[in-house]
C-alpha atoms as an extended CHARMM CRD file, in Angstrom:
* protein
*
       263  EXT
         1         1  MET       CA            -13.4010000000       13.5840000000       12.3230000000  PROA      1               0.0000000000
         2         2  THR       CA            -10.7930000000       15.2360000000       10.5940000000  PROA      2               0.0000000000
         3         3  THR       CA            -10.9920000000       14.7330000000        6.5990000000  PROA      3               0.0000000000
         4         4  PHE       CA             -8.3450000000       15.0280000000        3.8270000000  PROA      4               0.0000000000
         5         5  HSD       CA             -8.8510000000       14.8670000000        0.3800000000  PROA      5               0.0000000000
         6         6  GLY       CA            -10.0510000000       10.9870000000       -0.2410000000  PROA      6               0.0000000000
         7         7  LEU       CA             -9.7130000000       10.3370000000        3.4670000000  PROA      7               0.0000000000
         8         8  ARG       CA            -11.5740000000       10.1840000000        6.4610000000  PROA      8               0.0000000000
         9         9  THR       CA             -9.8810000000       10.0940000000       10.2570000000  PROA      9               0.0000000000
        10        10  SER       CA            -11.6470000000        9.4440000000       13.2960000000  PROA      10              0.0000000000
        11        11  VAL       CA            -10.0640000000        8.9390000000       17.1860000000  PROA      11              0.0000000000
        12        12  ASP       CA            -12.2310000000        6.7810000000       19.3400000000  PROA      12              0.0000000000
        13        13  GLY       CA            -10.6650000000        6.0320000000       22.5840000000  PROA      13              0.0000000000
        14        14  HSD       CA             -7.0380000000        5.3030000000       21.8500000000  PROA      14              0.0000000000
        15        15  VAL       CA             -7.5700000000        3.5210000000       18.5410000000  PROA      15              0.0000000000
        16        16  ALA       CA             -7.6780000000        5.7550000000       15.2700000000  PROA      16              0.0000000000
        17        17  GLU       CA             -9.2330000000        4.7830000000       11.9670000000  PROA      17              0.0000000000
        18        18  LEU       CA             -8.0910000000        6.0710000000        8.5760000000  PROA      18              0.0000000000
        19        19  ARG       CA            -10.7450000000        5.4300000000        5.9300000000  PROA      19              0.0000000000
        20        20  LEU       CA             -9.9670000000        5.4580000000        1.8450000000  PROA      20              0.0000000000
        21        21  SER       CA            -12.9940000000        7.3860000000        0.8500000000  PROA      21              0.0000000000
        22        22  LEU       CA            -13.2770000000        7.5460000000       -2.9300000000  PROA      22              0.0000000000
        23        23  PRO       CA            -14.9470000000        4.2990000000       -3.7510000000  PROA      23              0.0000000000
        24        24  ASP       CA            -16.1820000000        6.0330000000       -7.3180000000  PROA      24              0.0000000000
        25        25  THR       CA            -12.5750000000        5.9640000000       -8.3010000000  PROA      25              0.0000000000
        26        26  LEU       CA            -11.8770000000        2.4210000000       -6.5040000000  PROA      26              0.0000000000
        27        27  ASN       CA             -9.5280000000        4.4530000000       -4.1150000000  PROA      27              0.0000000000
        28        28  ALA       CA             -7.1520000000        4.7910000000       -6.9810000000  PROA      28              0.0000000000
        29        29  PHE       CA             -3.9870000000        7.1870000000       -5.6800000000  PROA      29              0.0000000000
        30        30  ASP       CA             -3.1960000000        9.9870000000       -7.7620000000  PROA      30              0.0000000000
        31        31  ALA       CA             -0.8700000000       12.5930000000       -6.3950000000  PROA      31              0.0000000000
        32        32  GLU       CA             -3.1920000000       14.2860000000       -4.5390000000  PROA      32              0.0000000000
        33        33  LEU       CA             -4.0960000000       11.0460000000       -2.5540000000  PROA      33              0.0000000000
        34        34  HSD       CA             -0.6500000000       10.4830000000       -2.2100000000  PROA      34              0.0000000000
        35        35  ARG       CA             -0.0040000000       13.6900000000       -0.4490000000  PROA      35              0.0000000000
        36        36  SER       CA             -3.4470000000       13.3710000000        1.6760000000  PROA      36              0.0000000000
        37        37  PHE       CA             -2.5080000000       10.2870000000        3.0170000000  PROA      37              0.0000000000
        38        38  VAL       CA              0.9430000000       11.4020000000        3.8000000000  PROA      38              0.0000000000
        39        39  ALA       CA             -0.7060000000       13.9750000000        5.4250000000  PROA      39              0.0000000000
        40        40  ALA       CA             -3.3290000000       11.7450000000        7.3680000000  PROA      40              0.0000000000
        41        41  LEU       CA             -0.4360000000        9.7490000000        8.5650000000  PROA      41              0.0000000000
        42        42  ARG       CA              1.2700000000       12.7320000000        9.9090000000  PROA      42              0.0000000000
        43        43  HSD       CA             -1.7510000000       14.1400000000       11.8790000000  PROA      43              0.0000000000
        44        44  LEU       CA             -2.4330000000       10.6510000000       13.4160000000  PROA      44              0.0000000000
        45        45  SER       CA              1.5000000000        9.9620000000       14.4460000000  PROA      45              0.0000000000
        46        46  ALA       CA              1.1950000000       13.3470000000       16.1220000000  PROA      46              0.0000000000
        47        47  ASN       CA             -1.7650000000       12.4010000000       18.5120000000  PROA      47              0.0000000000
        48        48  VAL       CA             -0.2320000000       11.2560000000       21.5850000000  PROA      48              0.0000000000
        49        49  ASP       CA             -3.2320000000        9.3970000000       22.6030000000  PROA      49              0.0000000000
        50        50  VAL       CA             -3.3210000000        7.3580000000       19.4120000000  PROA      50              0.0000000000
        51        51  ARG       CA             -2.2740000000        3.6230000000       20.3750000000  PROA      51              0.0000000000
        52        52  ALA       CA             -2.9870000000        1.9810000000       17.3300000000  PROA      52              0.0000000000
        53        53  ILE       CA             -4.5910000000        3.0150000000       13.8820000000  PROA      53              0.0000000000
        54        54  LEU       CA             -7.0330000000        0.9300000000       11.8570000000  PROA      54              0.0000000000
        55        55  LEU       CA             -6.7830000000        0.8760000000        8.1340000000  PROA      55              0.0000000000
        56        56  SER       CA             -9.9440000000        0.8170000000        5.6650000000  PROA      56              0.0000000000
        57        57  ALA       CA            -11.2940000000        1.1110000000        2.7660000000  PROA      57              0.0000000000
        58        58  GLU       CA            -14.7170000000        1.9310000000        1.2640000000  PROA      58              0.0000000000
        59        59  GLY       CA            -16.4060000000        0.5620000000       -1.7690000000  PROA      59              0.0000000000
        60        60  ARG       CA            -15.6590000000       -2.3310000000       -3.9240000000  PROA      60              0.0000000000
        61        61  LEU       CA            -12.0680000000       -2.4940000000       -3.5520000000  PROA      61              0.0000000000
        62        62  PHE       CA             -9.5280000000       -1.4990000000       -0.9040000000  PROA      62              0.0000000000
        63        63  SER       CA             -7.3390000000        0.2470000000       -3.2850000000  PROA      63              0.0000000000
        64        64  ALA       CA             -6.7830000000       -0.0230000000       -7.1340000000  PROA      64              0.0000000000
        65        65  GLY       CA             -3.2680000000        1.4700000000       -6.8070000000  PROA      65              0.0000000000
        66        66  GLY       CA             -2.3340000000        4.1630000000       -9.4760000000  PROA      66              0.0000000000
        67        67  SER       CA             -4.7540000000        4.6290000000      -12.1700000000  PROA      67              0.0000000000
        68        68  PHE       CA             -3.8170000000        4.6450000000      -16.5270000000  PROA      68              0.0000000000
        69        69  ASP       CA             -4.6480000000        8.1960000000      -16.2120000000  PROA      69              0.0000000000
        70        70  PHE       CA             -2.2900000000        8.9340000000      -13.6090000000  PROA      70              0.0000000000
        71        71  ILE       CA              0.5000000000        6.5100000000      -15.5870000000  PROA      71              0.0000000000
        72        72  GLU       CA             -0.1610000000        8.2840000000      -18.5010000000  PROA      72              0.0000000000
        73        73  ASP       CA             -0.0240000000       11.9150000000      -17.2070000000  PROA      73              0.0000000000
        74        74  LEU       CA              3.2130000000       11.2880000000      -15.7230000000  PROA      74              0.0000000000
        75        75  ALA       CA              4.6170000000        9.5050000000      -19.0130000000  PROA      75              0.0000000000
        76        76  GLY       CA              3.7260000000       12.7080000000      -20.9590000000  PROA      76              0.0000000000
        77        77  ALA       CA              4.9930000000       15.3850000000      -17.6380000000  PROA      77              0.0000000000
        78        78  PRO       CA              8.8080000000       15.0900000000      -17.2610000000  PROA      78              0.0000000000
        79        79  LEU       CA              8.9040000000       17.9410000000      -14.6660000000  PROA      79              0.0000000000
        80        80  LYS       CA              6.0220000000       16.3550000000      -13.0730000000  PROA      80              0.0000000000
        81        81  ARG       CA              7.9990000000       12.9170000000      -13.1630000000  PROA      81              0.0000000000
        82        82  ARG       CA             10.6360000000       14.9000000000      -11.0890000000  PROA      82              0.0000000000
        83        83  GLU       CA              8.3370000000       15.2530000000       -8.4480000000  PROA      83              0.0000000000
        84        84  MET       CA              7.1740000000       11.4860000000       -8.0810000000  PROA      84              0.0000000000
        85        85  PRO       CA             10.4070000000       10.3640000000       -6.3520000000  PROA      85              0.0000000000
        86        86  GLN       CA              9.5980000000       12.6030000000       -3.4370000000  PROA      86              0.0000000000
        87        87  ASP       CA              5.9960000000       11.8250000000       -3.1150000000  PROA      87              0.0000000000
        88        88  ALA       CA              6.5740000000        8.1790000000       -3.4440000000  PROA      88              0.0000000000
        89        89  HSD       CA              9.3360000000        8.2690000000       -1.1010000000  PROA      89              0.0000000000
        90        90  GLU       CA              7.2890000000       10.1800000000        1.5770000000  PROA      90              0.0000000000
        91        91  LEU       CA              4.6290000000        8.0070000000        1.8300000000  PROA      91              0.0000000000
        92        92  PHE       CA              6.8160000000        4.7050000000        1.9570000000  PROA      92              0.0000000000
        93        93  THR       CA              8.9610000000        5.7540000000        4.7340000000  PROA      93              0.0000000000
        94        94  THR       CA              6.1000000000        7.7700000000        6.6880000000  PROA      94              0.0000000000
        95        95  LEU       CA              4.0740000000        4.1060000000        6.7050000000  PROA      95              0.0000000000
        96        96  CYS       CA              6.9690000000        2.5520000000        7.9540000000  PROA      96              0.0000000000
        97        97  ASP       CA              8.0010000000        5.2190000000       10.5780000000  PROA      97              0.0000000000
        98        98  MET       CA              4.4970000000        4.8800000000       12.0100000000  PROA      98              0.0000000000
        99        99  PRO       CA              5.3660000000        4.8820000000       15.4900000000  PROA      99              0.0000000000
       100       100  VAL       CA              2.0100000000        2.6770000000       16.4440000000  PROA      100             0.0000000000
       101       101  PRO       CA              1.2590000000       -0.1740000000       15.2800000000  PROA      101             0.0000000000
       102       102  VAL       CA             -1.4360000000        0.1540000000       11.7470000000  PROA      102             0.0000000000
       103       103  VAL       CA             -3.7650000000       -3.0040000000       11.6180000000  PROA      103             0.0000000000
       104       104  VAL       CA             -5.4260000000       -3.3480000000        8.1720000000  PROA      104             0.0000000000
       105       105  ALA       CA             -9.0150000000       -4.3940000000        7.0500000000  PROA      105             0.0000000000
       106       106  LEU       CA             -8.7820000000       -5.6580000000        3.8200000000  PROA      106             0.0000000000
       107       107  HSD       CA            -12.0610000000       -6.2670000000        2.7950000000  PROA      107             0.0000000000
       108       108  GLY       CA            -11.3470000000       -6.0800000000       -0.9180000000  PROA      108             0.0000000000
       109       109  ASP       CA             -8.4390000000       -6.2650000000       -3.9360000000  PROA      109             0.0000000000
       110       110  ALA       CA             -5.6340000000       -4.2660000000       -2.9580000000  PROA      110             0.0000000000
       111       111  ILE       CA             -3.3490000000       -3.3980000000       -6.3290000000  PROA      111             0.0000000000
       112       112  GLY       CA             -0.2110000000       -1.9360000000       -7.2300000000  PROA      112             0.0000000000
       113       113  LEU       CA              0.4100000000        0.8540000000       -4.3110000000  PROA      113             0.0000000000
       114       114  GLY       CA             -2.3470000000       -0.2840000000       -2.6690000000  PROA      114             0.0000000000
       115       115  ALA       CA             -0.8010000000       -3.7210000000       -2.0810000000  PROA      115             0.0000000000
       116       116  THR       CA              2.4000000000       -1.9810000000       -1.1790000000  PROA      116             0.0000000000
       117       117  ILE       CA              0.5300000000       -0.0610000000        1.5650000000  PROA      117             0.0000000000
       118       118  VAL       CA             -1.2970000000       -2.9740000000        2.8430000000  PROA      118             0.0000000000
       119       119  THR       CA              2.1390000000       -5.1930000000        3.2990000000  PROA      119             0.0000000000
       120       120  ALA       CA              3.6650000000       -2.1600000000        4.9870000000  PROA      120             0.0000000000
       121       121  CYS       CA              1.5340000000       -2.2430000000        7.3460000000  PROA      121             0.0000000000
       122       122  ASP       CA              1.9080000000       -4.3410000000       10.9900000000  PROA      122             0.0000000000
       123       123  ALA       CA             -1.2790000000       -6.5320000000       10.9710000000  PROA      123             0.0000000000
       124       124  VAL       CA             -3.5700000000       -7.3640000000        7.9510000000  PROA      124             0.0000000000
       125       125  VAL       CA             -7.3110000000       -8.9240000000        8.2950000000  PROA      125             0.0000000000
       126       126  ALA       CA             -8.7210000000      -10.1940000000        5.3090000000  PROA      126             0.0000000000
       127       127  HSD       CA            -11.3240000000      -12.6840000000        4.0400000000  PROA      127             0.0000000000
       128       128  PRO       CA            -10.1930000000      -15.7000000000        1.9400000000  PROA      128             0.0000000000
       129       129  ASP       CA            -10.9830000000      -14.0830000000       -1.6310000000  PROA      129             0.0000000000
       130       130  ALA       CA             -9.9310000000      -10.7520000000       -1.2230000000  PROA      130             0.0000000000
       131       131  LYS       CA             -6.3900000000      -10.2850000000       -3.1990000000  PROA      131             0.0000000000
       132       132  LEU       CA             -3.2020000000       -8.8730000000       -3.2240000000  PROA      132             0.0000000000
       133       133  ILE       CA             -1.7690000000       -7.8150000000       -6.5350000000  PROA      133             0.0000000000
       134       134  ASP       CA              1.3270000000       -6.0930000000       -7.8930000000  PROA      134             0.0000000000
       135       135  PRO       CA              0.8690000000       -5.6910000000      -11.7130000000  PROA      135             0.0000000000
       136       136  HSD       CA              3.6220000000       -3.0750000000      -12.0200000000  PROA      136             0.0000000000
       137       137  VAL       CA              5.6940000000       -5.0150000000      -14.5230000000  PROA      137             0.0000000000
       138       138  ARG       CA              2.8450000000       -6.1340000000      -16.4260000000  PROA      138             0.0000000000
       139       139  VAL       CA              2.0470000000       -2.1150000000      -17.4730000000  PROA      139             0.0000000000
       140       140  GLY       CA              5.7090000000       -1.5160000000      -18.0740000000  PROA      140             0.0000000000
       141       141  LEU       CA              6.6550000000       -0.3550000000      -14.5920000000  PROA      141             0.0000000000
       142       142  THR       CA              9.3440000000       -1.8480000000      -12.1960000000  PROA      142             0.0000000000
       143       143  ALA       CA              7.7160000000       -2.1910000000       -8.8520000000  PROA      143             0.0000000000
       144       144  GLY       CA              9.0440000000        1.1280000000       -7.3360000000  PROA      144             0.0000000000
       145       145  ASP       CA              6.5850000000        1.8870000000       -4.9260000000  PROA      145             0.0000000000
       146       146  GLY       CA              8.0750000000        0.0390000000       -1.8580000000  PROA      146             0.0000000000
       147       147  GLY       CA              6.3690000000       -3.0920000000       -2.9290000000  PROA      147             0.0000000000
       148       148  VAL       CA             10.0680000000       -5.0560000000       -3.5270000000  PROA      148             0.0000000000
       149       149  ALA       CA             10.8930000000       -4.0020000000        0.0910000000  PROA      149             0.0000000000
       150       150  SER       CA              7.7170000000       -4.7780000000        1.9030000000  PROA      150             0.0000000000
       151       151  TRP       CA              6.5330000000       -7.7290000000       -0.0150000000  PROA      151             0.0000000000
       152       152  THR       CA             10.3720000000       -9.4130000000        0.8320000000  PROA      152             0.0000000000
       153       153  LEU       CA             10.2090000000       -8.7620000000        4.2740000000  PROA      153             0.0000000000
       154       154  ALA       CA              6.7610000000      -10.0530000000        4.7480000000  PROA      154             0.0000000000
       155       155  ALA       CA              6.9430000000      -13.1860000000        2.7020000000  PROA      155             0.0000000000
       156       156  GLY       CA             10.7320000000      -13.6790000000        1.8900000000  PROA      156             0.0000000000
       157       157  LEU       CA             12.6020000000      -13.1460000000       -1.1640000000  PROA      157             0.0000000000
       158       158  MET       CA             11.5870000000      -16.1130000000       -3.4090000000  PROA      158             0.0000000000
       159       159  ARG       CA              8.0880000000      -15.4470000000       -3.0550000000  PROA      159             0.0000000000
       160       160  ALA       CA              8.0750000000      -11.8580000000       -3.7360000000  PROA      160             0.0000000000
       161       161  LYS       CA             10.3850000000      -12.2790000000       -6.9190000000  PROA      161             0.0000000000
       162       162  ARG       CA              7.5540000000      -14.7470000000       -7.6810000000  PROA      162             0.0000000000
       163       163  HSD       CA              4.8830000000      -12.2830000000       -7.6660000000  PROA      163             0.0000000000
       164       164  LEU       CA              6.3120000000       -8.9890000000       -8.5540000000  PROA      164             0.0000000000
       165       165  LEU       CA              8.3710000000      -10.0300000000      -11.7360000000  PROA      165             0.0000000000
       166       166  THR       CA              4.9400000000      -11.6700000000      -13.1040000000  PROA      166             0.0000000000
       167       167  GLY       CA              2.1750000000       -9.4450000000      -11.7000000000  PROA      167             0.0000000000
       168       168  ASP       CA              0.3930000000      -12.2530000000      -10.7390000000  PROA      168             0.0000000000
       169       169  PRO       CA             -2.4920000000      -11.9720000000       -8.2360000000  PROA      169             0.0000000000
       170       170  LEU       CA             -2.8530000000      -13.9460000000       -4.6680000000  PROA      170             0.0000000000
       171       171  THR       CA             -5.8590000000      -14.4800000000       -2.7280000000  PROA      171             0.0000000000
       172       172  ALA       CA             -5.7220000000      -13.7100000000        0.9120000000  PROA      172             0.0000000000
       173       173  ARG       CA             -5.8940000000      -17.4080000000        1.9570000000  PROA      173             0.0000000000
       174       174  ASP       CA             -2.6990000000      -17.9690000000       -0.4320000000  PROA      174             0.0000000000
       175       175  ALA       CA             -1.0790000000      -14.8540000000        1.0370000000  PROA      175             0.0000000000
       176       176  HSD       CA             -1.9670000000      -15.8180000000        4.3330000000  PROA      176             0.0000000000
       177       177  ALA       CA              0.1630000000      -18.8500000000        4.1280000000  PROA      177             0.0000000000
       178       178  ILE       CA              3.1220000000      -16.7760000000        2.8980000000  PROA      178             0.0000000000
       179       179  GLY       CA              2.8130000000      -14.0740000000        5.7630000000  PROA      179             0.0000000000
       180       180  LEU       CA              1.4310000000      -11.2990000000        3.6420000000  PROA      180             0.0000000000
       181       181  VAL       CA             -2.0490000000      -11.6220000000        5.2710000000  PROA      181             0.0000000000
       182       182  THR       CA             -1.9820000000      -12.4080000000        9.3610000000  PROA      182             0.0000000000
       183       183  ASP       CA             -5.4840000000      -13.0660000000       10.1760000000  PROA      183             0.0000000000
       184       184  LEU       CA             -8.2280000000      -14.6270000000        8.1130000000  PROA      184             0.0000000000
       185       185  VAL       CA            -11.4630000000      -14.2860000000        8.8790000000  PROA      185             0.0000000000
       186       186  ASP       CA            -14.9500000000      -16.0540000000        6.9160000000  PROA      186             0.0000000000
       187       187  SER       CA            -16.3210000000      -12.9700000000        5.1330000000  PROA      187             0.0000000000
       188       188  ALA       CA            -16.0130000000       -9.8400000000        3.8570000000  PROA      188             0.0000000000
       189       189  ASP       CA            -18.6830000000       -8.2830000000        6.4370000000  PROA      189             0.0000000000
       190       190  ALA       CA            -16.7500000000       -9.9860000000        8.8070000000  PROA      190             0.0000000000
       191       191  VAL       CA            -13.1370000000       -8.1900000000        7.9880000000  PROA      191             0.0000000000
       192       192  LEU       CA            -13.8270000000       -4.6180000000        9.6090000000  PROA      192             0.0000000000
       193       193  PRO       CA            -14.8170000000       -5.9610000000       12.8280000000  PROA      193             0.0000000000
       194       194  ALA       CA            -12.1720000000       -8.0880000000       13.2730000000  PROA      194             0.0000000000
       195       195  ALA       CA             -9.8630000000       -5.6310000000       12.3180000000  PROA      195             0.0000000000
       196       196  ARG       CA            -11.4660000000       -3.1390000000       14.9880000000  PROA      196             0.0000000000
       197       197  LYS       CA            -11.1140000000       -5.7060000000       17.4550000000  PROA      197             0.0000000000
       198       198  LEU       CA             -7.3170000000       -6.4670000000       16.9580000000  PROA      198             0.0000000000
       199       199  ALA       CA             -6.2010000000       -2.4980000000       16.5150000000  PROA      199             0.0000000000
       200       200  GLN       CA             -8.2790000000       -1.8060000000       20.1380000000  PROA      200             0.0000000000
       201       201  ARG       CA             -6.3460000000       -5.1960000000       21.5630000000  PROA      201             0.0000000000
       202       202  ILE       CA             -3.0950000000       -3.5980000000       21.1040000000  PROA      202             0.0000000000
       203       203  ALA       CA             -4.3740000000       -0.0990000000       22.1730000000  PROA      203             0.0000000000
       204       204  GLU       CA             -5.1530000000       -1.8490000000       25.8070000000  PROA      204             0.0000000000
       205       205  LEU       CA             -1.6760000000       -2.8560000000       25.9250000000  PROA      205             0.0000000000
       206       206  PRO       CA              1.3190000000       -1.3250000000       27.9790000000  PROA      206             0.0000000000
       207       207  PRO       CA              1.9120000000        1.5940000000       25.3620000000  PROA      207             0.0000000000
       208       208  LEU       CA              5.4340000000        2.3880000000       26.2710000000  PROA      208             0.0000000000
       209       209  ALA       CA              6.1300000000       -1.3780000000       25.1690000000  PROA      209             0.0000000000
       210       210  VAL       CA              4.2280000000       -1.3750000000       22.2860000000  PROA      210             0.0000000000
       211       211  ARG       CA              5.9280000000        1.7690000000       20.7070000000  PROA      211             0.0000000000
       212       212  GLY       CA              9.1470000000        0.5460000000       21.7520000000  PROA      212             0.0000000000
       213       213  THR       CA              8.7320000000       -2.8510000000       19.8040000000  PROA      213             0.0000000000
       214       214  LYS       CA              7.2850000000       -0.8600000000       17.1260000000  PROA      214             0.0000000000
       215       215  ALA       CA             10.4970000000        1.2420000000       17.2010000000  PROA      215             0.0000000000
       216       216  ALA       CA             12.4690000000       -1.8150000000       16.5290000000  PROA      216             0.0000000000
       217       217  PHE       CA             10.5750000000       -3.3490000000       13.7280000000  PROA      217             0.0000000000
       218       218  ASN       CA             10.5720000000        0.0560000000       12.0130000000  PROA      218             0.0000000000
       219       219  THR       CA             14.5140000000        0.2820000000       12.3040000000  PROA      219             0.0000000000
       220       220  LEU       CA             14.6850000000       -3.3940000000       10.7960000000  PROA      220             0.0000000000
       221       221  ALA       CA             12.3820000000       -2.3270000000        8.0010000000  PROA      221             0.0000000000
       222       222  ARG       CA             14.3960000000        0.7810000000        7.2990000000  PROA      222             0.0000000000
       223       223  ASP       CA             17.6500000000       -0.9150000000        7.0510000000  PROA      223             0.0000000000
       224       224  SER       CA             16.4880000000       -3.3490000000        5.1980000000  PROA      224             0.0000000000
       225       225  ALA       CA             14.5890000000       -1.5590000000        2.6180000000  PROA      225             0.0000000000
       226       226  ARG       CA             16.5090000000        1.6340000000        1.8250000000  PROA      226             0.0000000000
       227       227  ALA       CA             18.7620000000        0.4470000000       -0.7370000000  PROA      227             0.0000000000
       228       228  ALA       CA             15.9410000000       -1.8450000000       -2.9400000000  PROA      228             0.0000000000
       229       229  PHE       CA             13.7150000000        1.0750000000       -2.6090000000  PROA      229             0.0000000000
       230       230  GLU       CA             15.7410000000        3.9220000000       -3.8590000000  PROA      230             0.0000000000
       231       231  VAL       CA             16.8150000000        1.5710000000       -6.8260000000  PROA      231             0.0000000000
       232       232  SER       CA             13.6820000000        0.3780000000       -7.8420000000  PROA      232             0.0000000000
       233       233  LEU       CA             12.2140000000        4.1680000000       -7.5510000000  PROA      233             0.0000000000
       234       234  LEU       CA             14.9490000000        5.2030000000       -9.7310000000  PROA      234             0.0000000000
       235       235  ASN       CA             14.0510000000        2.2530000000      -12.3880000000  PROA      235             0.0000000000
       236       236  GLU       CA             10.3650000000        3.1820000000      -11.8030000000  PROA      236             0.0000000000
       237       237  LEU       CA             10.8710000000        6.5250000000      -13.1120000000  PROA      237             0.0000000000
       238       238  ALA       CA             12.6690000000        5.8810000000      -16.0850000000  PROA      238             0.0000000000
       239       239  CYS       CA             10.1830000000        3.2530000000      -17.0150000000  PROA      239             0.0000000000
       240       240  LEU       CA              7.5740000000        6.0300000000      -16.8640000000  PROA      240             0.0000000000
       241       241  GLY       CA              9.3640000000        7.9560000000      -19.8530000000  PROA      241             0.0000000000
       242       242  SER       CA              9.5390000000        4.5470000000      -22.0560000000  PROA      242             0.0000000000
       243       243  ALA       CA              7.7340000000        3.7810000000      -24.8400000000  PROA      243             0.0000000000
       244       244  ASP       CA              6.7420000000        0.2920000000      -23.4860000000  PROA      244             0.0000000000
       245       245  VAL       CA              4.3990000000        2.0260000000      -20.6000000000  PROA      245             0.0000000000
       246       246  LEU       CA              2.5290000000        3.6590000000      -22.5750000000  PROA      246             0.0000000000
       247       247  GLU       CA              2.0650000000        0.5040000000      -24.7130000000  PROA      247             0.0000000000
       248       248  ALA       CA              1.5030000000       -1.7440000000      -21.8650000000  PROA      248             0.0000000000
       249       249  VAL       CA             -1.6080000000        0.7660000000      -20.9400000000  PROA      249             0.0000000000
       250       250  LYS       CA             -3.0570000000        1.2030000000      -24.6040000000  PROA      250             0.0000000000
       251       251  ALA       CA             -2.8710000000       -3.0360000000      -24.5590000000  PROA      251             0.0000000000
       252       252  ALA       CA             -4.4020000000       -2.9800000000      -21.0630000000  PROA      252             0.0000000000
       253       253  ARG       CA             -7.4250000000       -0.5090000000      -22.1840000000  PROA      253             0.0000000000
       254       254  GLU       CA             -7.7170000000       -2.3640000000      -25.4750000000  PROA      254             0.0000000000
       255       255  LYS       CA             -7.5840000000       -6.0650000000      -23.6670000000  PROA      255             0.0000000000
       256       256  ARG       CA             -5.2660000000       -7.3780000000      -25.6980000000  PROA      256             0.0000000000
       257       257  LYS       CA             -1.3790000000       -8.5320000000      -25.2760000000  PROA      257             0.0000000000
       258       258  GLY       CA              1.0760000000       -6.0080000000      -25.5040000000  PROA      258             0.0000000000
       259       259  HSD       CA              4.1500000000       -5.4540000000      -28.0850000000  PROA      259             0.0000000000
       260       260  TYR       CA              7.4480000000       -4.6410000000      -26.2980000000  PROA      260             0.0000000000
       261       261  ARG       CA             10.4880000000       -3.0990000000      -27.7180000000  PROA      261             0.0000000000
       262       262  GLY       CA             12.4480000000       -2.0710000000      -24.1490000000  PROA      262             0.0000000000
       263       263  VAL       CA             12.3520000000        1.4470000000      -25.0250000000  PROA      263             0.0000000000
């Protein structure tokens, strides 16, 4: 087992498991977890024996995405904001460039960046009540972490716009109907075994054929995502310096409706 900040990795035969392991903070992403997630993906990519990756998480949620503290920290720190595009770009492109399939065990809700990571993978096993939620616009941010690309590729343009322009949640049952979830099981306890079984099934197939097919899908995703990802990321960066994002976070903390001025 190799440990990174907030993550655990292990390899069993030809299947690697990458596990988010910060349940006390709901597996929320800060700058350090951003970077360790990229490092862990690259570590597994370099292992020629790995033929499939199982991505899972500990705790009640799969991931709460970016925390309010992280947003407020970036809003008040222009120098830190300059680092954000590189971190976001490395995470999304590294995930999209993975040479082997990544199977997600979605046992609980995936929010914001958590939902982007899930929808950028190759298969998603979930139970009907788990949720995918991208609330970027609700907290005053452009959906700039790759969600515009990953949701659109998986669900189509109109469905992606419907949920990323409102932040409305999707249950895994509804997400399965539109292509964001590939496999449904009956309960949260059944998710991890089913996802592990799927990853093992992929790992037992001829590896050159799987890697070649994955490389073709990666090319499709990169070519389709590049322009939209860059535009959304630049606009998210601009939003982080706005008064509206601070008002959105404050309103969410105080459980009230926000008052926005477009500045």
